[in-house]
N, C-alpha and C positions, 0 to 999 in steps of 0.2 A: 536457734530455731527461727527467730524472726529474720535473720540474715538469709536463711535458706528459702523461706517464703518470698522474701523480697527478690531473690535471685530468680526464682521460678516465674514470678510475675514479670520481672524485667525481660527475661528471655522470651516469654509469651508475647510481650508487647513488641519486641523486636521482630518476632516472627510475623505478627500481624502487619507491621509496617513494611517488612520486606515483601510480603504477599501482595499488599496494595501497590507497591512500586512495580513489582513484576507484572501485575495485571495491567497497569498503565503502559508498561513497555509492550505488552501483547497488543493492547489497543492501538498503540502507535504503529506497530508492525502491520496490523490488520488494515489500518487506514492507508499505509504506504502501498500495501498489496492492491488495495482498491484503486489507488492512483495509477499504479502500473498496469492494472487490468483495463482501466478506462483508456489509458494512453495506447495500449495495444489495439483497442477497438478503433480509435481515431486513426492510427497508422494503417490499419487494415482497410479502412474506408478510403484513405488516400490511394492505396494500391488498387482497390476495386474501381476507382474513378480515374485511372490513369489515361483512359481514352475519352473521357467526357469533355466535350468542348467547353472551354472557359473555367474549368475546375481548378481551384487553387488549393494546395495542400494545407492541412491544418495540423496542429499539435497542441498539447497541453502546456500551460505555463509551467515553469520549474516547480517542483514540489517544495512546499514549505508548510510550516504549521499554520500560516495565515490562510492557506488554501483549504484548511479543514474547518474554518469557522462555520458554525451552523450544522456541521455533520455530527450526528449523534450515533454512537454505537448501540445497537439493540440486540438482545438475545432472543432469537426466535425458537431456539432449542437449546438446552443446557450445553450442548456440544457444538453449536454453531454461533457465529457472530455475523452480523450484517450491518451495513450502514443504511439508516433509514433516510428517506427523502430523496430529492433530486440531487444530481451531481453538483458539487460546489467547486469543482475544478474548472479553471478558466481555459476554454478552448480559444486558441488564437491562430492567426494565419502564420504558416511556417515560412521559413526563408525560401525565396524563389531562386533556384540555381539555374534554371533553363526554362524558357517560354516557347512552347511549340506554336506552329502557325495557327492552330485551332484555338489558341489561348489557354491551353492546358499547361500547368506549371509543375506537374508531378514528375519527379525523376525516380523511376522505379528502383534503381540501384540504391539511391540515397534512402528511400523509404524502407527498403528491405534491411539495410544496415541499421537504421534506427530501431526497426522492429526486432532485429536480432539482439541488439544491445539491451533493449528493454526486456526481452525474454530472459536473458542471462541474469539481469537484476532481479526480475520476479522470482526466478528459481532460487537465487541466493537468499532472498528475503523469506521465501517459503521455507527453506531449510532452517534459517535462523529461528523463524516462528515455531517450527515444529520442535526444535531442540529447546527453545525457551519454555514452551508449553510442557514438555517432558520434565524439565528441571523444576518448574513450578509444581507439577503434580508430585514429584519426588519430595520436594520441600514440605508440601502440605501433608501427604500421606505417609512419607517415609518409605514408599515402595516405587520401583521403576514402572 
């Protein structure tokens, strides 16, 4: 009987640990989606300023855990997650491939390519997030 009780407690403990790890993974995915969304905004601003004299294209520095320092995930609704506070991602000047006579350095083709690659990554991460959330729900409730 004692062994059975121990087994139940042990399995319950593993379930709690696995749930905590899964929630951390969801938080990481949410933060990466936030990064990709902000990068999309920066790239869209570059395209919008393609004819602005003197405008230099910008981009976000590469994603890393260090770029998340100070970001805190908050729950605004039990089904929604958001990052509170200002952006902690570093906006930097992008590589200049071509400089127009008016001083503008935006190459629309290059910006569209980066925006397209970013959109593919965002869709992939959103799919992984959705599947991970479904697996976590199944693990917790036992239902799909």
